[in-house]
N, C-alpha and C positions, 0 to 999 in steps of 0.2 A: 211569040215564044215566051215562056215563063221566065221571069227575071232570074230565078234560081238557076235555071238551065244556062242562061247567058253567063253567069258568074262562075259556073263550074270549071271551065278551063283555067280561069285565073287562080281558083283555089288549088287546082291540081298543080299548076306551075309553082305557086307559093310553097305547097307541101314538098314538091320535088326539090326546089331550091333549098329549103330548110334541111331536108334529108341529106342533100349533097354536102352542105357545109358542116353538118353534124358528122358525117363520115370523114371529111377532111380533118376536122378537129380531133376526132378519135384516133385517126391514123397518125397525125403529128404527135399527139400526146403519148401514144404507145411507143412510137419511135424514140421520143425523148426519154421515156422511162427505161427502155432497153439500153440506151447509150449512157445514161447518167446513173441509173439506179440498179442495174442488173449485173452484178459482178460475175454471174455464172457464164456470161457470153465470152469471157476471156479466161483461157486456161492458165491457172496459176499453180505455183508450188510454194510451200512454206519453209522458211529457214529461221528457226527459232520463232520469234514472234513477228517476223517480217515475211512479206509475200512479194513475189515477183511474177510477172507474166512470162510464159514460155514462148509466146507468139508475137509479142510487141517487137516491132522492128524486124520481123521475119517475113520472108516472101510467102510463107504459108499462112499468114494472118488472115482470118476470115473477114467478111465484109463488116460484121459486127465489131470485131476488134479494131479494124481500121476506122470505123465510124466513131467508136468510143474514144480512140486516140485523138481524132480530129475535134470532137466536141470538148473533151476535157483539156486538150492542149498540154498534156503533161508527159506524153510518151512520144515525142516528135521524131526521135532519131533512131537509126538502126542499132542493133545490139553491139556491133563492133565499135560503134561510137559511144553509146551510152546504155547502161543498164539501170533499171529503176527498182528499188525495193521499198515497200510500203509497210508502215507499222500503225495499226489502229488500236493495239492493246499493249499493256505492259507485260512484264514477265509472269505476272500472276493471272494473265488472261482477262484482266479488267479493261474495259474501254478507256481510252485516254480521254481525260477531261482537262480543259485549259486552266481551271482554277487550281488543279493539283500541281505539285512540284515533282519533277522526275529527274533522276540522275541517269544519264545515258553515257555508256562507256563502251569502247570497242577498239579494235586494231584497224589501222589504215588499210583499206582494201587494196588489193594488188591491181593498180591501175595508174594511169598517168596523173589523174586528179580525181577528187571526190568532194561531195558536199552532203550535209544533212540539213534539211529545212523543215521548220514547223509551219503547218497550215491549219487554219480553222476548218470546221466541217463543211463549209461552203467552198472549199478549195482556194480561198484567198489568204494572203498573208495577214498575220496579226498586226495591229497597230502598235508596234514596238517603240517605246519611248527612247530607247538607246540606239534605234536603227539597226539592231542586230537581228537578222532573220534566219541566219544559218551559221553552221560551222563548216569549214572546208579545209582542203589540203594546204591552203596558204595560212589561214588564221589559227589552225589547230596547233597546240603545243603538246607534242608527244612526249611521254615519259620515257624512262630508260628501256622499257619493254615495247616501245613503239605504240603505246595506247593513247587514245585521246579521250576526253571526257567533257561533258557540259551539262548544264541543268536547264530545265524549263519551268515555267510557272509565273504567277503574278509578282513574286518577290525574288529579288536576287539572293543567291546563296554565295556568301563571301568566298573569294579565292577560286571561283570557277567562271568559265565562259557561260554567259547567261543569255538564253533566248526567251524573251518575255512572251507570255501567252495570256494576255488579260481577258477577263470575262469568265463566264461559266457556261461552256458549251463543249461540244465534241471537238476533237482535234486529231491530227495524224502527223506522222513524221515521214519524210521521203528521203531516202538515201539514193543519191545519183552517183554512179560510178562511170567516169569518163575514160574512154579507151581502155577498157578492162583487158587483162591478160587473157590469151586464148583459153587457158584452162577454166577461167571463170565464165567466159562466154559459153563454153561447151557444157559446163556443169554449174548452173547458178547456185545449187545447194552446197557448193564447196565454199561459199562465202562464210567467213567467221562473223556471225551476226552480232551487232551491238546489243548490249543488255539495256533494258529499260526498267528501272526500279523506282517505285514511288517513295518519296521522302515524307516522313511524318504521317499524320492522319489526313486522309482524303475522304471527306463525306459530302 
């Protein structure tokens, strides 16, 4: 028998194995992209510049929503326990950047407790030199109108609560509302959204 004919089954096996692993890698890659990079799989509504999912924590959540929650580890609780609002833009609809300074101001949400945390675009906390990563219902100093305020950026703004966001990269803010009142659970758009205003020149 010709040597080429004897090698043919081995070549077919090698080709089949390569195709199999290629398909596996493509499948895993597409699944990762859907869960990490495809926001359209989760139904959201906008409140000011903030967004929230209508299905996170709901029994009606799709397999994609549940998968995205598991992968990103940010929406772990049911809506009656916690609601999550995300801001990727300032009030002028410009993408948030860590090297810019922002003034964030709002009223305390109607809930047992709340927090606002700054994240880098890889969903990790910033390396904050003052160890301040968020403002919450315990650390916030409300004014006479029940409003809180803080600033973000590379440099501290005198007289404010400061969340350092060093570097020059994308960022986002996440507002967590713990044990929200039933009205807010039923209508997330009833939230009074915090404002996000850029301070000074941001180029």
